[in-house]
C-alpha positions as a Markdown table, in Angstrom:
| # | Residue | x | y | z |
|---|---|---|---|---|
| 1 | Met | 123.7 | 279.9 | -15.2 |
| 2 | Gly | 123.6 | 280.2 | -11.4 |
| 3 | Cys | 122.4 | 278.1 | -8.3 |
| 4 | Glu | 119.3 | 276.7 | -9.9 |
| 5 | Gly | 120.2 | 273.1 | -10.1 |
| 6 | Ser | 121.2 | 273.0 | -13.9 |
| 7 | Val | 124.3 | 270.6 | -13.2 |
| 8 | Leu | 121.7 | 268.0 | -11.9 |
| 9 | Leu | 119.9 | 267.5 | -15.0 |
| 10 | Asp | 120.6 | 264.6 | -17.2 |
| 11 | Asp | 120.7 | 265.0 | -21.2 |
| 12 | Ser | 117.4 | 264.6 | -22.8 |
| 13 | Ser | 115.9 | 265.2 | -26.4 |
| 14 | Thr | 115.8 | 269.0 | -25.4 |
| 15 | Ile | 118.6 | 269.6 | -23.0 |
| 16 | Lys | 122.3 | 269.0 | -23.4 |
| 17 | Gly | 123.0 | 268.9 | -19.9 |
| 18 | Glu | 126.4 | 270.0 | -17.7 |
| 19 | Lys | 127.5 | 266.5 | -16.6 |
| 20 | Asn | 129.3 | 265.8 | -19.8 |
| 21 | Ala | 130.9 | 269.2 | -20.0 |
| 22 | Val | 134.7 | 268.7 | -20.0 |
| 23 | Pro | 135.2 | 270.2 | -16.4 |
| 24 | Asn | 132.4 | 268.1 | -15.2 |
| 25 | Lys | 132.8 | 264.9 | -16.7 |
| 26 | Asn | 134.1 | 262.0 | -14.3 |
| 27 | Ser | 134.6 | 264.9 | -12.1 |
| 28 | Ala | 131.2 | 266.1 | -10.6 |
| 29 | Arg | 130.1 | 263.1 | -8.6 |
| 30 | Gly | 127.7 | 262.1 | -6.1 |
| 31 | Phe | 124.4 | 262.9 | -8.1 |
| 32 | Glu | 122.9 | 259.5 | -6.6 |
| 33 | Val | 123.3 | 261.0 | -3.0 |
| 34 | Ile | 121.1 | 264.2 | -4.0 |
| 35 | Asp | 118.7 | 261.6 | -5.7 |
| 36 | Ala | 118.3 | 259.7 | -2.2 |
| 37 | Ile | 117.8 | 263.0 | -0.5 |
| 38 | Lys | 115.4 | 264.3 | -3.0 |
| 39 | Ala | 113.2 | 261.3 | -2.7 |
| 40 | Asn | 113.0 | 261.1 | 1.1 |
| 41 | Val | 112.1 | 264.9 | 0.9 |
| 42 | Glu | 109.3 | 264.3 | -1.6 |
| 43 | Lys | 107.8 | 261.3 | 0.6 |
| 44 | Ala | 107.8 | 264.0 | 3.6 |
| 45 | Cys | 106.8 | 267.3 | 1.7 |
| 46 | Pro | 106.1 | 266.9 | -1.9 |
| 47 | Ser | 106.8 | 269.7 | -4.4 |
| 48 | Thr | 108.1 | 272.0 | -1.6 |
| 49 | Val | 111.7 | 271.9 | -1.6 |
| 50 | Ser | 113.8 | 272.3 | -4.7 |
| 51 | Cys | 116.7 | 270.4 | -6.1 |
| 52 | Ala | 118.9 | 273.8 | -6.0 |
| 53 | Asp | 118.0 | 274.4 | -2.2 |
| 54 | Ile | 118.9 | 270.5 | -1.4 |
| 55 | Leu | 122.3 | 271.1 | -3.5 |
| 56 | Ala | 123.2 | 274.1 | -1.4 |
| 57 | Leu | 122.2 | 272.4 | 1.9 |
| 58 | Ala | 124.0 | 269.5 | 1.0 |
| 59 | Ala | 127.4 | 271.2 | 0.1 |
| 60 | Arg | 127.1 | 272.9 | 3.5 |
| 61 | Glu | 126.5 | 269.9 | 5.7 |
| 62 | Ala | 129.3 | 268.1 | 3.5 |
| 63 | Val | 131.7 | 270.6 | 4.4 |
| 64 | Tyr | 130.5 | 270.8 | 8.1 |
| 65 | Leu | 130.8 | 267.0 | 8.5 |
| 66 | Ala | 134.3 | 266.8 | 7.1 |
| 67 | Gly | 135.5 | 269.2 | 10.0 |
| 68 | Gly | 134.8 | 272.7 | 8.2 |
| 69 | Pro | 132.7 | 275.5 | 8.9 |
| 70 | Tyr | 128.8 | 276.1 | 9.0 |
| 71 | Trp | 127.2 | 278.8 | 7.6 |
| 72 | Pro | 123.5 | 280.0 | 7.0 |
| 73 | Val | 122.0 | 278.9 | 3.8 |
| 74 | Leu | 119.1 | 281.0 | 2.4 |
| 75 | Leu | 116.3 | 279.0 | 1.2 |
| 76 | Gly | 113.6 | 279.3 | -1.3 |
| 77 | Arg | 115.5 | 279.0 | -4.6 |
| 78 | Arg | 113.7 | 277.5 | -7.3 |
| 79 | Asp | 114.9 | 274.8 | -9.9 |
| 80 | Gly | 115.8 | 275.9 | -13.8 |
| 81 | Leu | 114.2 | 274.5 | -16.6 |
| 82 | Thr | 117.4 | 273.9 | -18.6 |
| 83 | Ala | 121.0 | 273.4 | -18.8 |
| 84 | Ser | 123.9 | 274.3 | -21.0 |
| 85 | Glu | 127.0 | 272.2 | -21.6 |
| 86 | Gly | 128.3 | 274.9 | -23.8 |
| 87 | Ala | 128.2 | 277.4 | -20.8 |
| 88 | Ala | 129.6 | 274.9 | -18.5 |
| 89 | Asn | 132.8 | 274.6 | -20.9 |
| 90 | Thr | 133.3 | 278.3 | -21.2 |
| 91 | Gln | 132.5 | 279.7 | -17.7 |
| 92 | Leu | 134.0 | 277.1 | -15.3 |
| 93 | Pro | 137.6 | 277.8 | -14.5 |
| 94 | Ser | 140.0 | 275.3 | -16.0 |
| 95 | Pro | 143.2 | 273.8 | -14.1 |
| 96 | Phe | 145.3 | 275.1 | -17.1 |
| 97 | Glu | 144.2 | 278.8 | -16.9 |
| 98 | Ser | 146.1 | 281.9 | -16.0 |
| 99 | Leu | 144.9 | 283.6 | -12.7 |
| 100 | Ala | 143.5 | 286.6 | -14.7 |
| 101 | Asn | 141.4 | 284.3 | -16.9 |
| 102 | Ile | 140.2 | 282.6 | -13.6 |
| 103 | Thr | 139.6 | 285.7 | -11.5 |
| 104 | Ala | 137.7 | 287.2 | -14.7 |
| 105 | Lys | 135.4 | 284.3 | -14.5 |
| 106 | Phe | 134.6 | 284.9 | -11.1 |
| 107 | Thr | 134.3 | 288.7 | -11.3 |
| 108 | Asp | 131.9 | 288.0 | -14.3 |
| 109 | Lys | 129.4 | 286.3 | -11.7 |
| 110 | Gly | 129.7 | 288.9 | -9.1 |
| 111 | Leu | 132.6 | 287.4 | -7.2 |
| 112 | Asp | 136.0 | 289.0 | -6.5 |
| 113 | Met | 139.6 | 288.0 | -6.1 |
| 114 | Lys | 139.3 | 287.2 | -2.3 |
| 115 | Asp | 136.6 | 284.6 | -3.4 |
| 116 | Val | 138.8 | 283.1 | -5.9 |
| 117 | Val | 141.5 | 282.5 | -3.1 |
| 118 | Val | 138.9 | 281.5 | -0.4 |
| 119 | Leu | 137.0 | 279.1 | -2.5 |
| 120 | Ser | 140.0 | 277.3 | -4.0 |
| 121 | Gly | 140.5 | 276.2 | -0.6 |
| 122 | Gly | 137.7 | 273.7 | -1.2 |
| 123 | His | 140.4 | 271.7 | -2.8 |
| 124 | Thr | 141.4 | 270.7 | 0.7 |
| 125 | Ile | 139.0 | 267.8 | -0.1 |
| 126 | Gly | 138.3 | 266.0 | -3.3 |
| 127 | Phe | 140.3 | 264.4 | -6.0 |
| 128 | Ala | 141.8 | 265.5 | -9.5 |
| 129 | Gln | 142.2 | 263.3 | -12.5 |
| 130 | Cys | 145.9 | 263.2 | -13.7 |
| 131 | Phe | 145.2 | 264.6 | -16.9 |
| 132 | Thr | 144.3 | 267.9 | -15.3 |
| 133 | Phe | 147.8 | 268.5 | -14.1 |
| 134 | Lys | 149.8 | 265.8 | -16.0 |
| 135 | Pro | 151.7 | 268.6 | -18.0 |
| 136 | Arg | 153.2 | 270.0 | -15.0 |
| 137 | Leu | 154.9 | 266.6 | -14.4 |
| 138 | Phe | 156.5 | 266.2 | -17.8 |
| 139 | Asn | 156.5 | 268.8 | -20.4 |
| 140 | Phe | 155.7 | 271.9 | -19.0 |
| 141 | Asp | 157.9 | 274.1 | -20.8 |
| 142 | Gly | 157.4 | 272.3 | -24.2 |
| 143 | Ala | 160.8 | 270.9 | -23.8 |
| 144 | Gly | 160.4 | 268.0 | -21.5 |
| 145 | Asn | 160.8 | 269.6 | -18.2 |
| 146 | Pro | 158.5 | 269.7 | -15.1 |
| 147 | Asp | 156.9 | 272.9 | -13.8 |
| 148 | Pro | 160.0 | 274.3 | -11.7 |
| 149 | Thr | 157.4 | 275.5 | -8.9 |
| 150 | Leu | 156.6 | 271.8 | -8.3 |
| 151 | Asp | 158.1 | 270.4 | -5.2 |
| 152 | Ala | 160.6 | 267.9 | -6.0 |
| 153 | Thr | 159.5 | 265.1 | -3.7 |
| 154 | Leu | 155.6 | 265.5 | -4.8 |
| 155 | Leu | 156.8 | 265.5 | -8.5 |
| 156 | Thr | 158.4 | 262.0 | -8.0 |
| 157 | Ser | 155.1 | 260.8 | -6.2 |
| 158 | Leu | 152.8 | 262.4 | -8.7 |
| 159 | Arg | 154.9 | 260.6 | -11.8 |
| 160 | Gly | 154.6 | 257.2 | -10.1 |
| 161 | Leu | 150.8 | 257.8 | -9.8 |
| 162 | Cys | 150.5 | 259.4 | -13.4 |
| 163 | Pro | 153.0 | 257.8 | -15.8 |
| 164 | Asn | 153.4 | 259.5 | -19.0 |
| 165 | Glu | 150.9 | 257.6 | -20.9 |
| 166 | Ala | 147.2 | 258.0 | -21.9 |
| 167 | Ser | 146.0 | 255.2 | -19.8 |
| 168 | Ser | 146.8 | 257.2 | -16.5 |
| 169 | Asp | 144.6 | 260.2 | -17.8 |
| 170 | Ser | 142.0 | 259.3 | -15.4 |
| 171 | Asn | 143.8 | 258.0 | -12.4 |
| 172 | Leu | 143.0 | 260.1 | -9.4 |
| 173 | Ala | 145.4 | 262.0 | -7.1 |
| 174 | Pro | 144.2 | 263.9 | -3.8 |
| 175 | Leu | 143.9 | 267.7 | -4.1 |
| 176 | Asp | 145.3 | 267.8 | -0.7 |
| 177 | Ala | 147.5 | 264.8 | 0.3 |
| 178 | Ala | 148.3 | 266.1 | 3.5 |
| 179 | Ser | 144.6 | 265.6 | 4.8 |
| 180 | Val | 142.6 | 263.9 | 1.8 |
| 181 | Ser | 139.1 | 263.7 | 3.8 |
| 182 | Lys | 139.4 | 266.4 | 6.6 |
| 183 | Phe | 138.2 | 270.1 | 5.5 |
| 184 | Asp | 141.1 | 272.3 | 7.0 |
| 185 | Asn | 143.6 | 274.8 | 5.8 |
| 186 | Ser | 146.3 | 272.5 | 4.7 |
| 187 | Tyr | 145.5 | 273.4 | 1.1 |
| 188 | Tyr | 147.1 | 276.8 | 1.7 |
| 189 | Lys | 150.1 | 275.3 | 3.6 |
| 190 | Asn | 150.7 | 273.1 | 0.6 |
| 191 | Leu | 150.9 | 276.1 | -1.8 |
| 192 | Val | 153.2 | 277.8 | 0.6 |
| 193 | Asn | 155.5 | 274.8 | 0.3 |
| 194 | Asn | 154.9 | 274.6 | -3.6 |
| 195 | Ser | 152.8 | 271.7 | -3.5 |
| 196 | Gly | 149.6 | 272.5 | -5.1 |
| 197 | Leu | 148.3 | 269.9 | -7.2 |
| 198 | Leu | 146.8 | 271.8 | -10.0 |
| 199 | Gly | 148.4 | 274.9 | -11.9 |
| 200 | Ser | 145.3 | 276.7 | -11.1 |
| 201 | Asp | 146.1 | 276.0 | -7.4 |
| 202 | Gln | 149.8 | 277.0 | -7.4 |
| 203 | Val | 149.3 | 279.9 | -9.6 |
| 204 | Leu | 147.6 | 281.9 | -6.4 |
| 205 | Met | 151.3 | 282.1 | -5.4 |
| 206 | Ser | 152.4 | 284.0 | -8.5 |
| 207 | Asp | 150.6 | 287.1 | -7.6 |
| 208 | Asn | 151.3 | 289.5 | -4.5 |
| 209 | Thr | 147.8 | 289.8 | -3.6 |
| 210 | Thr | 146.5 | 286.4 | -3.8 |
| 211 | Ala | 149.9 | 285.1 | -2.4 |
| 212 | Ala | 149.4 | 287.3 | 0.7 |
| 213 | Met | 146.1 | 285.8 | 1.1 |
| 214 | Val | 147.4 | 282.4 | 0.7 |
| 215 | Ser | 149.9 | 283.0 | 3.5 |
| 216 | Tyr | 147.4 | 284.6 | 5.9 |
| 217 | Tyr | 145.0 | 281.4 | 5.5 |
| 218 | Ser | 147.9 | 279.2 | 5.9 |
| 219 | Lys | 148.5 | 280.6 | 9.3 |
| 220 | Phe | 145.0 | 281.4 | 10.5 |
| 221 | Pro | 142.6 | 278.4 | 10.0 |
| 222 | Phe | 140.0 | 280.0 | 12.0 |
| 223 | Leu | 139.8 | 283.0 | 9.7 |
| 224 | Phe | 139.8 | 280.8 | 6.4 |
| 225 | Ser | 136.9 | 278.8 | 7.8 |
| 226 | Lys | 135.1 | 282.1 | 8.5 |
| 227 | Asp | 135.7 | 283.4 | 5.2 |
| 228 | Phe | 134.7 | 280.2 | 3.4 |
| 229 | Gly | 131.3 | 280.4 | 4.6 |
| 230 | Val | 131.1 | 284.0 | 3.8 |
| 231 | Ser | 132.1 | 283.2 | 0.1 |
| 232 | Met | 129.9 | 280.2 | 0.0 |
| 233 | Val | 126.8 | 282.4 | 0.7 |
| 234 | Lys | 127.9 | 284.7 | -1.9 |
| 235 | Met | 128.1 | 282.0 | -4.5 |
| 236 | Gly | 124.8 | 280.5 | -3.4 |
| 237 | Asn | 123.1 | 283.6 | -4.3 |
| 238 | Ile | 124.4 | 283.6 | -8.0 |
| 239 | Gly | 121.5 | 283.7 | -10.6 |
| 240 | Val | 118.9 | 282.0 | -8.2 |
| 241 | Leu | 115.3 | 281.8 | -9.5 |
| 242 | Thr | 112.4 | 282.6 | -7.2 |
| 243 | Gly | 108.8 | 283.3 | -7.0 |
| 244 | Gln | 107.1 | 282.1 | -9.9 |
| 245 | Asp | 110.4 | 281.7 | -12.0 |
| 246 | Gly | 111.5 | 278.1 | -12.6 |
| 247 | Gln | 109.9 | 275.0 | -10.7 |
| 248 | Ile | 110.1 | 272.6 | -7.8 |
| 249 | Arg | 111.3 | 269.7 | -9.6 |
| 250 | Lys | 110.0 | 266.3 | -8.6 |
| 251 | Asn | 113.1 | 264.6 | -9.7 |
| 252 | Cys | 116.4 | 266.2 | -9.8 |
| 253 | Arg | 117.4 | 264.7 | -13.0 |
| 254 | Val | 114.3 | 265.8 | -15.3 |
| 255 | Val | 112.4 | 268.8 | -15.4 |
| 256 | Asn | 108.5 | 268.0 | -14.4 |
């Protein structure tokens, strides 16, 4: 519902949270890091800094410490009082969706096609579970053939990591094997070389406009860094609560 900390809420008797939504389950991680930050902030300055602000700041610091850009984070968000597993299931882009559908979900939140390309570059770090891309490896066309746009060497490597059996569904593969823990522009170089991991990554090369942006960012890392910061500020301003709306949670997992 916006940048108001709803993803941090655990399930309760009144809230069906977003952590167990299909796009987030076993995917959105690190909640204990936010808990630790919140506990320290509450000791120093009780009931003042929201979980939503902490999350926005932590995202920026994580990117910066991984070698990426630093951008200004506006503060003063307040925390939402509820969450929606259903909204997370329907509104978050899926790795199986078309570029048109993904773009529509971004534009619905006030973002645009450039933001799709730029924010997808966040896949320069992190991992994906095998089930999110396994159809590309074994049965992309319904006749048992792999995705023809997938680099042959990467295909062989991924088949080893994700054999065609259900037990491999939760195995993890790096979204950007070229630089697993470094925030850089190699994600875009991968796409140019047909080595994007998710279908929703590689699909950026299927459209002339987005493919031109991918090529641009693959050549100019500084411009990717600059534009990533701009898009993160835009995303951090979606659906914020301020003033008397919402609350400042004492514990990010539950409403006060």
